Wavefront OBJ file of the C-alpha trace (Angstrom):
o trace
v 35.544 57.814 -185.324
v 33.604 55.506 -183.332
v 30.999 56.230 -180.447
v 31.396 54.716 -177.077
v 28.422 52.382 -177.623
v 29.802 51.135 -180.880
v 33.215 50.617 -179.519
v 31.719 48.409 -176.768
v 29.631 46.503 -179.143
v 32.510 45.898 -181.514
v 34.949 44.738 -178.697
v 32.196 42.384 -177.357
v 32.071 40.861 -180.992
v 35.755 40.420 -181.006
v 36.097 39.030 -177.433
v 32.687 37.361 -176.639
v 34.048 35.843 -173.466
v 35.179 38.999 -171.849
v 34.101 39.600 -168.248
v 33.386 43.312 -168.724
v 34.233 46.301 -170.940
v 33.630 49.982 -170.627
v 34.463 53.233 -172.440
v 35.212 55.647 -169.541
v 35.616 59.394 -169.419
v 39.067 60.068 -167.755
v 38.033 63.335 -166.081
v 34.815 62.226 -164.410
v 35.106 58.390 -164.276
v 31.700 58.077 -165.883
v 31.182 54.982 -168.015
v 30.000 56.326 -171.393
v 29.106 52.754 -172.396
v 29.635 49.497 -170.743
v 28.783 45.748 -170.833
v 29.286 43.031 -168.383
v 28.750 39.270 -168.868
v 28.683 38.755 -165.074
v 25.596 39.755 -163.282
v 27.341 40.963 -160.083
v 30.269 42.816 -161.860
v 29.515 46.510 -161.072
v 31.093 47.994 -164.089
v 30.170 51.711 -162.974
v 32.140 51.139 -159.721
v 35.069 49.627 -161.676
v 35.080 52.430 -164.082
v 35.255 55.022 -161.196
v 37.978 53.187 -159.460
v 40.102 52.684 -162.544
v 39.812 56.338 -163.272
v 41.642 56.915 -159.999
v 44.301 54.333 -161.051
v 44.837 56.331 -164.317
v 44.876 59.759 -162.601
v 47.475 58.581 -159.967
v 49.672 57.106 -162.551
v 49.543 60.325 -164.701
v 50.524 62.194 -161.412
v 53.319 59.900 -160.792
v 54.657 60.295 -164.333
v 54.421 64.001 -164.031
v 56.233 64.074 -160.537
v 59.077 61.961 -161.851
v 59.278 64.284 -165.003
v 59.377 61.177 -167.146
v 58.082 63.015 -170.296
v 56.096 59.735 -171.174
v 52.398 58.819 -171.959
v 50.658 55.874 -170.781
v 50.058 53.274 -173.390
v 48.080 50.843 -171.251
v 47.924 49.632 -167.650
v 47.743 45.796 -166.950
v 46.481 44.580 -163.675
v 47.021 40.828 -163.104
v 44.694 39.224 -160.761
v 44.476 35.738 -159.531
v 42.360 34.531 -162.556
v 41.573 37.757 -164.282
v 43.394 40.351 -166.374
v 42.374 44.017 -166.359
v 43.571 46.214 -168.990
v 43.149 49.981 -169.173
v 44.009 51.483 -172.636
v 43.928 55.400 -173.046
v 42.733 57.043 -176.035
v 45.121 59.103 -178.134
v 44.081 62.384 -176.400
v 43.851 60.713 -173.036
v 40.258 62.146 -172.398
v 38.873 58.550 -172.467
v 40.011 55.026 -171.846
v 38.713 51.557 -172.438
v 38.617 49.198 -169.454
v 38.596 45.548 -170.096
v 38.404 42.551 -167.714
v 38.759 39.095 -169.175
v 39.491 35.674 -167.798
v 43.261 35.005 -167.826
v 42.857 31.281 -168.919
v 40.582 32.010 -171.761
v 42.223 35.273 -173.208
v 45.397 35.761 -175.291
v 46.651 39.063 -173.691
v 48.510 40.209 -176.910
v 45.334 39.735 -178.832
v 43.311 41.650 -176.262
v 45.731 44.527 -176.251
v 45.820 44.682 -180.032
v 41.949 44.930 -180.024
v 42.021 47.728 -177.502
v 44.804 49.505 -179.481
v 42.556 49.426 -182.571
v 39.532 50.727 -180.742
v 41.148 53.482 -178.869
v 42.749 54.847 -182.110
v 39.301 55.624 -183.534
v 37.462 56.421 -180.312
v 35.907 59.855 -180.332
l 1 2 3 4 5 6 7 8 9 10 11 12 13 14 15 16 17 18 19 20 21 22 23 24 25 26 27 28 29 30 31 32 33 34 35 36 37 38 39 40 41 42 43 44 45 46 47 48 49 50 51 52 53 54 55 56 57 58 59 60 61 62 63 64 65 66 67 68 69 70 71 72 73 74 75 76 77 78 79 80 81 82 83 84 85 86 87 88 89 90 91 92 93 94 95 96 97 98 99 100 101 102 103 104 105 106 107 108 109 110 111 112 113 114 115 116 117 118 119 120
């Protein structure tokens, strides 16, 4: 099991060029730990809004009776990739923003998968 702060630290070590990363509590939208490499990137606001994305997708899955769980959510922006990876229990998620040019998406997803598996 890994703490939120340790998780952020380890992801930063593995993806030092990331734009921002946060471990977020799904229910409240509160960032339990976060780091941004961009001064004007408001990670707390990003955490709160991405919580709404997660909650709405969970509602849609339920309304459609899909009997599925969210593995991750990918948002592709002009030059950034934003990935949301839920923990096994779904009570937390890791939010990651990276530069699309500098980051291999498959590698980033594997790193998030490994870290959400041990997140407590």
